[in-house]
C-alpha positions as CSV (number, residue, x, y, z in Angstrom):
1,M,-158.2,29.8,71.9
2,N,-161.6,31.3,72.4
3,T,-161.5,33.1,75.8
4,D,-164.9,34.8,75.6
5,R,-166.8,33.8,78.8
6,L,-170.4,32.8,79.5
7,W,-172.4,31.3,82.3
8,Y,-173.2,27.6,82.0
9,A,-176.5,27.0,83.8
10,A,-176.3,23.6,85.5
11,Y,-179.4,22.0,86.9
12,G,-178.7,18.2,87.3
13,S,-175.6,16.4,88.7
14,N,-173.4,19.3,87.5
15,L,-174.9,21.4,90.3
16,L,-172.1,19.9,92.4
17,R,-168.7,21.4,91.9
18,A,-166.8,18.1,92.2
19,R,-169.0,16.5,89.6
20,F,-168.9,19.4,87.2
21,L,-165.1,19.7,87.3
22,L,-164.8,16.2,85.8
23,Y,-166.0,17.7,82.5
24,L,-163.1,20.1,82.7
25,R,-160.3,18.1,84.3
26,G,-161.3,14.6,83.3
27,G,-161.8,11.6,85.6
28,S,-164.6,9.4,86.9
29,Y,-167.1,10.4,89.7
30,A,-167.7,7.0,91.2
31,K,-167.4,3.3,90.5
32,G,-169.5,2.3,87.5
33,H,-169.4,5.8,86.1
34,R,-167.7,6.5,82.8
35,E,-164.3,8.2,82.6
36,H,-164.6,11.8,81.4
37,V,-162.0,13.0,78.9
38,G,-162.0,16.6,80.2
39,A,-162.0,19.8,78.2
40,R,-159.2,21.1,76.0
41,D,-158.9,24.0,78.4
42,R,-158.7,22.5,81.9
43,R,-158.8,25.7,83.9
44,E,-161.3,25.8,86.7
45,P,-164.4,28.0,86.4
46,G,-164.5,31.5,87.9
47,D,-164.9,31.9,91.7
48,E,-168.5,33.0,91.6
49,S,-171.1,30.2,91.1
50,P,-174.5,31.5,92.2
51,L,-177.9,29.8,92.1
52,L,-180.5,31.6,89.9
53,H,-184.2,30.9,90.5
54,G,-185.9,31.4,87.2
55,P,-189.1,30.8,85.1
56,W,-188.1,27.3,84.1
57,R,-189.4,23.8,84.8
58,L,-187.3,20.9,86.1
59,C,-188.3,17.4,85.1
60,F,-186.7,14.0,85.3
61,G,-186.9,11.5,82.4
62,F,-185.4,8.5,80.6
63,S,-183.3,6.2,82.8
64,S,-179.6,6.1,83.5
65,S,-178.1,2.8,84.7
66,R,-175.2,4.5,86.4
67,W,-177.6,6.9,88.3
68,G,-180.3,4.3,88.9
69,G,-183.2,6.2,87.4
70,G,-184.4,9.3,85.7
71,V,-182.0,12.2,85.0
72,A,-182.7,16.0,85.0
73,F,-183.9,18.1,82.1
74,L,-184.8,21.8,82.0
75,D,-187.9,23.1,80.1
76,P,-187.2,26.8,79.5
77,S,-190.7,27.5,78.3
78,N,-192.6,26.4,81.4
79,D,-192.4,28.4,84.7
80,R,-192.2,26.1,87.7
81,G,-189.6,28.0,89.6
82,A,-186.6,25.8,88.8
83,S,-183.0,26.7,89.9
84,V,-179.8,26.6,88.0
85,R,-176.2,27.0,89.2
86,C,-174.1,29.3,87.1
87,W,-170.6,28.2,86.2
88,D,-168.3,30.9,84.8
89,I,-166.5,29.3,81.9
90,T,-165.3,30.1,78.4
91,H,-167.2,29.5,75.2
92,E,-164.8,26.7,74.3
93,Q,-165.2,25.0,77.6
94,F,-169.0,25.1,77.3
95,M,-168.7,23.4,73.9
96,D,-166.5,20.7,75.3
97,V,-168.9,20.1,78.2
98,A,-171.8,19.9,75.9
99,A,-169.9,17.5,73.6
100,Q,-169.1,15.1,76.4
101,E,-172.8,15.2,77.6
102,N,-173.7,14.1,74.0
103,G,-171.2,11.3,73.6
104,L,-168.8,13.4,71.6
105,L,-165.1,14.3,72.2
106,P,-163.9,17.8,73.1
107,G,-163.3,19.7,69.8
108,D,-166.0,17.7,68.0
109,L,-168.7,20.3,68.6
110,K,-168.8,23.8,67.4
111,I,-171.5,26.2,68.8
112,D,-172.0,29.7,67.5
113,V,-172.9,31.2,70.9
114,D,-173.9,34.6,69.4
115,K,-176.3,32.8,67.0
116,V,-177.8,30.8,69.8
117,V,-178.2,34.0,71.8
118,A,-180.0,35.6,68.9
119,D,-182.2,32.6,68.0
120,G,-182.7,31.3,71.6
121,Q,-181.7,27.8,70.8
122,A,-180.0,25.4,68.5
123,K,-180.1,21.6,68.0
124,I,-177.0,19.6,67.6
125,G,-178.5,16.1,67.1
126,S,-181.0,13.8,68.7
127,S,-179.3,12.6,71.9
128,W,-180.6,13.4,75.3
129,Y,-178.9,16.8,75.7
130,S,-178.8,17.9,72.1
131,R,-180.8,21.1,72.5
132,I,-178.6,24.1,73.2
133,V,-180.5,26.9,74.9
134,C,-179.9,30.5,75.9
135,L,-181.8,31.3,79.0
136,G,-181.1,35.0,78.8
137,K,-178.2,37.0,80.2
138,Y,-176.7,37.3,83.6
139,K,-174.3,40.1,84.5
140,G,-174.0,41.0,80.8
141,R,-173.0,37.5,79.7
142,P,-175.1,34.7,78.0
143,L,-176.7,32.2,80.3
144,M,-176.4,28.9,78.4
145,T,-177.4,25.3,79.0
146,F,-178.4,22.1,77.1
147,T,-181.5,20.0,77.5
148,S,-183.6,17.5,75.6
149,P,-185.1,18.4,72.2
150,D,-188.6,17.7,73.7
151,P,-189.6,17.2,77.3
152,P,-189.2,13.5,78.1
153,K,-191.9,11.3,79.7
154,P,-191.4,11.6,83.5
155,S,-189.4,8.9,85.3
156,T,-188.3,8.7,88.9
157,P,-184.7,9.7,89.8
158,G,-182.6,7.5,92.0
159,E,-181.1,8.2,95.4
160,S,-177.5,8.9,94.3
161,Y,-178.6,11.4,91.6
162,L,-180.9,13.3,94.0
163,S,-178.2,13.3,96.7
164,V,-175.7,14.9,94.3
165,M,-178.2,17.5,93.3
166,L,-179.0,18.4,96.9
167,E,-175.3,18.6,97.7
168,G,-174.9,21.0,94.9
169,F,-177.8,23.2,95.9
170,L,-176.4,23.3,99.5
171,E,-172.9,24.1,98.3
172,A,-174.3,27.2,96.5
173,E,-176.9,28.2,99.2
174,T,-176.0,26.6,102.5
175,N,-179.0,27.6,104.6
176,Q,-181.9,27.0,102.2
177,L,-182.4,23.2,102.5
178,G,-186.2,23.5,102.8
179,Q,-186.5,25.6,99.7
180,H,-184.2,23.3,97.7
181,V,-186.2,20.2,98.7
182,D,-189.5,22.0,97.8
183,R,-188.1,22.9,94.4
184,L,-187.2,19.3,93.7
185,L,-190.7,18.2,94.8
186,R,-192.2,20.4,92.1
187,A,-190.2,18.7,89.4
188,E,-192.0,16.1,87.4
189,G,-190.9,12.5,88.2
190,V,-190.1,13.2,91.9
191,A,-193.4,12.9,93.7
192,P,-195.1,10.7,94.8
193,E,-192.3,8.2,94.9
194,W,-190.1,10.7,96.8
195,T,-191.6,12.6,99.8
196,R,-190.3,15.7,101.5
197,E,-189.2,13.5,104.4
198,A,-187.3,11.1,102.2
199,L,-185.4,13.9,100.5
200,L,-184.5,15.5,103.8
201,G,-183.3,12.1,104.8
202,L,-180.8,12.0,101.9
203,V,-179.1,15.1,103.3
204,N,-179.1,13.7,106.8
205,R,-177.4,10.5,105.7
206,A,-174.8,12.4,103.7
207,T,-173.9,14.5,106.8
């Protein structure tokens, strides 16, 4: 088993620990959501899961029936101050998470992490999250994620999706609600349909 470790940079619903763990343990997040198989290695990520604020752009595109609207994508070549949450997992676990996000089974996808680090990116197909990207290094390890091959046409995210993202942001940085909301408002597809007050209201309803 490959035990080399990296940081998976999550920026959508996988910002929330309970949601991300389904890709490792298996299970379904909510009624109407698909059942996740889980990774071959079901161990939990490392204890540290910080938010990094980097030179990336968050956008929302396509439309997910289970999330009720657009879903998140990261554009690593455009600086709009997006944030990612770093999950400390093995290379194999990252491959299995990426496989599940692209409609494959754990073990179906092989990613040469060292080559992606050297080249900056790799494409594994044409599905929504088929572009594997190295965002750099954090604490000496690769910072890896997956996104769309090309930035999608913006579309508005639904309430449940934004709620999960905000929960994940607050899980990582408890006292920074205003900053989290402002970062979401900078993402293409959010405004003008979502206002600052409406996003703050999502958090108030959850609490």
